[in-house]
C-alpha positions in Angstrom: 98.2 99.1 93.8 98.4 97.7 90.3 99.7 100.0 87.6 96.5 99.2 85.7 94.4 101.1 88.3 95.7 104.6 87.5 95.6 103.8 83.7 91.9 102.8 83.9 91.1 105.9 86.0 93.0 108.2 83.6 91.1 106.6 80.7 87.8 107.2 82.3 88.6 110.8 83.1 89.7 111.5 79.5 86.6 109.9 78.0 84.4 113.0 78.6 87.1 115.2 77.1 86.6 113.4 73.8 82.9 114.2 73.7 82.0 116.1 70.6 78.5 117.4 70.6 76.7 117.5 67.2 73.5 119.4 66.4 71.3 117.6 63.9 67.7 117.8 62.6 66.3 114.3 62.7 63.1 115.2 60.9 64.9 117.3 58.2 63.2 120.6 59.3 66.0 123.1 59.7 63.9 125.8 61.4 66.9 128.0 62.1 67.2 128.6 58.3 63.8 130.3 58.0 65.0 133.9 58.0 68.5 133.5 56.4 67.6 130.7 54.0 71.1 129.3 54.5 71.5 125.6 55.1 74.2 126.0 57.8 76.7 123.9 55.9 79.7 126.0 57.0 80.1 127.3 53.4 79.2 130.4 51.5 76.4 130.4 48.9 77.2 130.6 45.2 77.3 134.0 43.5 77.1 132.7 40.0 73.9 132.4 38.0 71.7 129.7 39.4 70.9 126.7 37.2 67.5 126.4 38.9 64.3 128.2 38.1 61.1 128.8 40.1 57.8 129.0 38.1 54.2 129.6 39.0 51.2 128.6 36.8 49.6 132.1 37.3 50.6 135.7 37.8 47.3 136.7 39.5 45.0 135.0 41.9 41.7 135.4 43.7 41.2 134.7 47.4 41.2 130.9 48.2 42.7 130.0 44.8 45.5 127.5 44.6 48.7 128.3 42.7 51.0 125.6 41.5 54.7 126.3 42.1 57.4 124.3 40.2 61.1 124.2 41.0 63.1 122.8 38.1 66.7 122.6 36.8 69.6 120.2 37.1 70.0 117.6 39.9 69.7 118.9 43.4 69.8 117.2 46.8 67.4 119.5 48.7 65.5 122.7 48.7 63.7 125.2 51.0 60.8 127.1 49.5 59.0 130.1 51.0 56.5 132.8 50.0 57.0 136.4 51.2 55.4 139.7 50.8 57.7 141.8 48.5 56.2 145.1 49.8 57.5 144.5 53.3 60.9 145.5 54.5 60.9 142.8 57.1 60.6 139.4 55.6 57.3 137.8 56.5 56.0 134.5 55.3 52.5 134.6 53.8 50.1 131.9 52.7 50.6 128.2 53.1 51.7 125.2 51.0 50.0 121.9 50.1 52.4 119.0 49.4 52.0 117.1 46.2 54.2 114.3 47.4 54.5 114.0 51.2 57.0 111.2 50.8 59.7 113.5 49.4 58.7 116.9 50.8 57.5 118.3 54.1 56.1 121.5 55.5 58.2 123.8 57.6 57.0 126.7 59.8 58.7 129.5 58.1 60.0 132.9 51.1 62.4 132.6 48.5 64.1 129.3 47.8 67.4 127.8 48.6 68.6 124.9 46.5 71.4 122.5 47.5 73.4 120.9 44.7 75.9 119.4 47.0 76.7 119.8 50.7 79.0 122.8 50.1 77.5 124.0 46.8 74.2 125.9 47.1 72.4 129.0 45.9 70.5 131.1 48.4 67.3 133.2 47.9 66.7 132.5 44.2 63.9 135.0 43.4 60.6 133.7 42.1 57.8 135.3 40.2 55.6 138.0 41.9 51.9 137.0 42.0 49.4 139.8 42.4 45.8 140.0 43.5 43.9 142.5 41.2 40.5 144.1 41.5 40.4 144.4 45.3 41.1 147.1 47.8 44.1 146.4 50.0 42.9 145.7 53.5 44.8 146.7 56.6 47.3 144.4 58.1 45.8 142.1 60.7 47.5 139.7 62.9 46.5 136.1 63.7 43.5 135.5 66.0 44.4 136.6 69.6 43.9 133.1 71.0 45.7 133.7 74.3 44.2 137.1 75.1 41.7 136.9 77.9 42.8 133.5 79.2 41.6 133.2 82.8 39.6 136.4 82.5 37.0 136.0 79.8 37.7 132.4 78.7 38.9 129.1 80.1 42.2 128.0 78.6 44.3 124.8 78.5 47.8 125.3 77.1 50.9 123.2 76.5 53.5 124.5 77.4 51.7 126.6 80.0 51.3 130.2 79.1 52.1 129.8 75.4 50.6 131.9 72.7 49.6 130.1 69.5 49.8 133.4 67.6 53.5 133.6 68.3 54.5 130.0 68.9 53.4 127.5 66.3 54.3 124.6 68.6 51.7 125.8 71.2 49.0 123.2 72.0 46.0 125.3 72.8 42.3 125.1 73.8 40.0 127.9 74.9 36.3 127.9 75.8 34.2 131.1 76.1 30.6 131.0 77.5 28.2 133.5 75.9 24.7 134.8 76.7 24.4 136.4 80.1 22.7 136.3 82.4 22.3 132.6 81.6 24.9 131.0 79.3 23.4 129.9 76.0 26.4 128.8 74.0 30.1 128.1 74.3 32.7 129.0 71.7 35.8 126.8 71.4 39.2 127.6 69.9 41.8 125.0 69.0 45.3 125.3 67.7 48.0 122.6 67.3 50.9 121.7 65.1 49.5 118.8 62.9 49.3 117.7 59.4 46.1 115.7 60.0 43.7 116.9 62.7 43.3 118.5 66.1 40.5 117.3 68.3 38.7 118.2 71.6 36.9 115.6 73.7 34.6 116.1 76.7 34.9 113.1 79.0 33.4 112.1 82.4 36.7 110.4 83.3 40.3 110.3 82.3 39.8 107.4 80.0 39.3 107.4 76.2 35.8 106.2 75.3 32.1 107.3 75.7 33.2 110.9 75.0 31.8 113.9 73.2 34.3 114.6 70.4 34.9 117.7 68.2 37.5 117.4 65.5 39.1 119.7 62.9 40.3 117.5 60.1 42.5 118.5 57.2 41.6 117.1 53.8 42.3 118.4 50.3 43.6 121.7 51.5 40.6 122.5 53.6 39.6 121.8 57.2 36.4 120.1 58.1 35.0 120.9 61.6 32.7 118.1 62.9 31.1 116.7 66.0 31.3 112.9 66.7 30.9 110.3 69.4 33.9 108.3 70.7 32.8 104.9 72.0 36.2 103.5 72.7 39.7 103.1 71.2 38.2 103.1 67.7 37.4 105.7 65.0 34.8 108.3 65.9 31.2 107.5 65.0 28.2 109.6 63.9 30.3 112.4 62.5 28.1 115.5 61.8 28.3 119.3 61.5 24.8 119.6 63.0 24.7 121.7 66.1 27.8 123.7 65.3 27.8 127.3 64.2 30.2 130.2 63.8 32.7 127.8 62.3 36.0 129.1 61.0 39.4 127.6 60.4 42.9 128.4 59.4 45.7 126.0 58.1 49.2 127.3 57.5 52.7 126.1 57.9 51.7 122.8 59.5 49.4 124.4 62.1 45.7 123.7 62.2 43.5 126.3 64.0 39.7 126.2 64.2 36.8 127.9 66.0 33.2 126.8 66.5 30.3 127.3 68.9 27.6 125.0 70.2 24.6 125.3 72.5 25.0 124.7 76.2 22.0 122.3 76.2 21.7 119.9 73.3 18.5 119.7 71.4 16.4 116.5 71.1 18.0 115.8 67.8 21.4 116.0 69.4 20.8 113.7 72.4 24.2 112.2 72.2 25.9 115.6 72.8 26.9 116.4 76.4 25.1 119.0 78.5 27.7 121.8 79.2 26.0 122.6 82.5 27.9 119.7 83.9 31.7 119.4 84.6 33.9 117.3 82.4 37.6 116.5 81.8 39.0 118.1 78.7 41.1 116.1 76.2 43.1 117.8 73.4 44.8 115.5 70.8 46.4 115.8 67.4 47.6 113.3 64.8 47.6 112.1 61.2 44.5 111.9 59.0 43.8 110.1 55.7 41.0 111.2 53.4 39.2 112.9 56.3 39.5 109.9 58.6 41.5 110.6 61.7 44.2 108.2 63.0 45.8 107.4 66.3 47.1 110.6 68.1 50.8 111.1 67.6 51.4 111.7 71.3 49.5 111.2 74.5 46.5 113.6 74.6 46.7 116.7 76.8 44.2 116.1 79.7 43.0 118.6 82.2 44.0 117.8 85.8 40.4 118.0 87.0 36.8 118.4 85.7 35.8 121.9 84.7 32.4 123.5 84.3 32.7 125.5 81.1 29.7 127.8 82.0 31.3 128.9 85.3 33.9 131.6 85.9 36.8 131.3 83.4 40.0 129.8 84.8 43.5 128.8 83.7 43.6 125.0 83.5 46.6 122.8 84.0 47.0 119.7 82.0 49.3 116.7 81.7 50.1 114.2 79.0 51.4 111.6 81.4 49.4 110.1 84.3 51.1 110.5 87.7 51.0 106.7 88.4 52.8 105.9 85.1 55.4 108.6 85.7 56.1 107.2 89.2 56.3 103.7 87.6 59.0 104.9 85.2 60.9 106.8 87.9 61.0 103.8 90.2 62.1 101.3 87.5 64.8 103.6 86.3 66.0 104.1 89.9 66.0 100.4 90.5 67.9 99.3 87.4 70.0 102.4 86.6 71.2 102.9 90.2 70.6 100.4 93.0 70.7 97.3 90.8 73.7 98.4 88.8 75.7 99.5 91.8 74.8 96.3 93.7 76.1 94.2 90.9 79.2 96.3 90.6 80.0 95.8 94.3 79.7 92.1 94.0 81.9 91.9 90.9 84.7 94.3 91.9 84.8 94.8 95.7 84.8 91.3 97.0 88.6 91.1 97.2 89.0 94.8 98.0 86.8 94.6 101.0 87.7 91.1 102.0 89.1 92.2 105.4 86.2 94.4 106.3 83.0 93.3 108.0 79.7 94.8 109.0 77.3 93.3 111.6 79.1 90.0 111.5 79.1 89.7 107.7 81.6 90.8 105.0 81.2 94.4 104.1 80.8 93.8 100.3 78.1 91.2 101.0 76.1 93.5 103.3 76.2 96.4 100.8 75.4 94.1 97.8 72.5 92.4 99.7 71.1 95.8 100.8 71.2 97.3 97.4 69.6 94.3 95.7 66.8 94.1 98.3 66.0 97.8 97.6 66.1 96.9 93.8 63.5 94.2 94.3 61.3 96.4 96.5 61.4 99.3 93.9 60.7 96.8 91.1 57.7 95.3 92.9 56.1 98.7 93.8 56.8 100.1 90.4 55.3 96.9 88.8 51.9 97.4 90.5 51.4 101.1 89.4 50.4 100.5 85.7 47.9 97.9 86.8 46.5 100.3 89.4 46.2 103.0 86.7 44.9 100.7 83.9 42.7 98.7 86.3 43.9 95.6 84.5 46.3 94.5 81.7 47.3 97.0 79.0 46.5 95.7 75.5 48.3 98.5 73.8 51.8 98.5 75.4 53.3 95.8 73.2 56.1 93.6 74.7 56.9 96.0 77.5 54.5 94.5 80.1 55.6 90.9 79.3 59.2 91.9 79.9 58.2 93.6 83.1 56.5 90.4 84.4 59.6 88.4 83.7 61.8 90.9 85.4 59.7 90.9 88.5 59.5 87.1 88.6 63.3 86.7 88.3 63.9 89.5 90.8 61.8 87.7 93.4 63.5 84.4 92.6 67.0 85.8 93.4 66.5 86.5 97.2 64.5 83.2 97.6 67.4 81.3 96.1 69.9 83.2 98.2 68.1 82.2 101.4 68.3 78.6 100.3 71.9 78.6 99.2 74.3 75.8 100.5 77.2 76.7 102.8 80.4 78.0 101.1 82.2 74.7 101.6 79.4 72.6 100.2 80.2 70.6 97.0 76.9 71.9 95.6 77.8 75.5 96.1 78.9 75.9 92.5 75.4 75.2 91.3 74.1 78.1 93.2 76.9 80.3 92.0 76.2 79.6 88.4 72.4 80.0 88.8 72.8 83.2 90.9 75.0 84.8 88.3 73.0 83.6 85.3 69.6 84.6 86.6 71.0 88.0 87.7 72.5 88.7 84.3 69.4 87.7 82.5 67.2 89.9 84.7 69.5 92.9 84.2 69.4 92.4 80.4 65.6 92.1 80.3 65.3 95.2 82.5 67.4 97.2 80.1 65.2 96.0 77.2 62.1 96.9 79.1 63.5 100.4 79.7 64.1 100.9 76.0 60.6 99.8 75.2 59.1 101.8 78.0 60.5 105.3 77.0 58.7 104.8 73.7 55.3 104.3 75.2 52.8 107.0 74.4 51.9 107.4 78.0 55.2 109.0 78.7 55.5 112.6 77.5 59.2 112.1 76.6 61.0 113.1 73.4 61.4 109.5 72.3 64.6 109.9 70.3 66.3 111.9 73.0 65.3 109.5 75.7 66.5 106.5 73.7 69.8 108.2 73.0 70.3 108.9 76.7 69.7 105.3 77.5 72.1 104.2 74.7 74.7 106.5 76.2 74.2 105.2 79.7 74.2 101.5 78.7 77.3 102.0 76.5 79.1 103.8 79.3 78.2 101.1 81.8 79.4 98.3 79.5 82.6 100.1 78.7 83.3 100.8 82.4 82.7 97.2 83.4 84.8 95.9 80.5 87.7 98.1 81.5 87.5 96.9 85.1 87.2 93.3 84.0 90.4 93.7 81.9 92.2 95.4 84.8 91.0 92.6 87.2 92.1 89.9 84.8 95.7 91.2 84.4 95.9 92.1 88.1 94.8 88.6 89.2 97.0 86.9 86.7 100.1 88.7 88.0 99.1 88.2 91.6 98.5 84.5 91.3 101.6 84.0 89.2 103.6 85.5 92.1 101.9 83.2 94.6 102.7 80.1 92.5 106.4 81.0 92.3 106.5 81.5 96.1 104.6 78.4 97.1 105.8 75.8 94.5 109.3 76.7 93.5 110.4 73.2 92.6 107.3 71.1 92.1 106.6 71.2 88.4 103.6 69.0 88.5 102.0 71.0 91.2 102.8 74.2 89.3 100.9 72.9 86.3 97.8 72.0 88.4 97.8 75.3 90.3 98.4 77.2 87.0 95.4 75.4 85.4 93.2 76.3 88.4 94.5 79.8 88.4 93.7 80.3 84.7 90.2 78.8 85.0 89.6 80.9 88.1 90.8 84.1 86.4 88.5 83.5 83.4 85.6 83.1 85.8 86.6 86.4 87.5 86.7 88.0 84.0 83.0 87.2 83.6 82.2 88.3 87.2 81.7 84.8 88.7 83.7 85.5 91.8 82.4 82.7 94.0 83.0 80.1 91.3 86.6 81.3 91.0 87.1 80.9 94.7 85.7 77.4 94.6 87.9 76.3 91.7 91.0 77.9 93.3 90.6 75.7 96.3 
């Protein structure tokens, strides 16, 4: 065995030991600092007098009044600002903020202020002014609306993640519907809650497709929330927005969470003929996203859709929902299996086990060839089946998937071309065999590269409920590991073959200088071909 083998193996074993995990906050929201107000910079806060000041434009307020807060002083790199009740022993955030410049500041679900002058120079919990509300009788403490209470008993609920409570978890995506008016249901009360800086919306749909739906939206604008009904005719902005037909409307917006309540009649009036009759069963859609001047934009992630139609006037149930259609999940799983496992291993066998398994055979063929062929056939089958699934789901071509479907078509076409070309390949001793070798290697490499590009574009599709940044980083890690692994093996193979063929030249041509030059040239060219994985070409040139 070549000494390079243990070296490469040792290097691969040591690579995981060099892994250094790092925790970062890609969106800048350090939620762990909410209670301590410390930026987690592995340094202690300054004890000297702070050069920064916090100022409010009023010392008293009335309910619903806006207060302008200004942080000023010398240059700083960042700040964390909260409002807390000074009468409570346990720090509790109160109120909510409205950003004056969303480009340089953002909301965080969390009083006091922390200012960072430099990475390791910061002041923690700089006290600000106390603002009082005069002329009112203090009311008893009340908690947030009990949205999750009664789910499955008195109201129908749809939650993501399942069983979450929006009064405790600000990331809870929540919808509830409660029918009122026994013995016959006369109205249905809806409750919505979602983390959003724009809107949260509910749609009643006869199918699982966006369009021709009865829409209800809670839209944030100028520090208030507008609750409206609308009609969704397709993948466009809602039409005929109105507050008619809605009653018992209330809303709450704090710490980046929009919550709203409203009720509507079970049977629409003649003036509301476009509204759906709630005595029928519908799919429920819940979505959230940005809004600009009261106009909602495209949802930031795939809507949460109930798994089946539900009759809201029937007995309450706990609904299950999904953000990713089953067919599209299966499509992604099959494609990842094809190009991260079977296709990759099949190429690996052809590149590095041809010489290792040269003396072994299976069913009358060389072992490496049988394994390579079997894995690549499985890859083609998985690709073909996975390719059909999005078309079966979309019932046609997707116009909103970008370049991804075009790459998928190219990958399938090239994948089908490979076995056809392999069946028509000339014999190993044919003078045209090198043409097939080049084409087989070139088309295979191009197909693999396009498949990797399609995977990177695929994980970013809104149809997949994946954390996009995490999924992309996992793919980057996998592809980087695969490239490094292959490169190490190519280098090992290059030096091993160079030494092996040099020994053969000295043994076969000890005294023929001219022959030595010719064989040396062939050996060099062949070794370069081996370095790029063109094993058959190398064998052809070597003979």
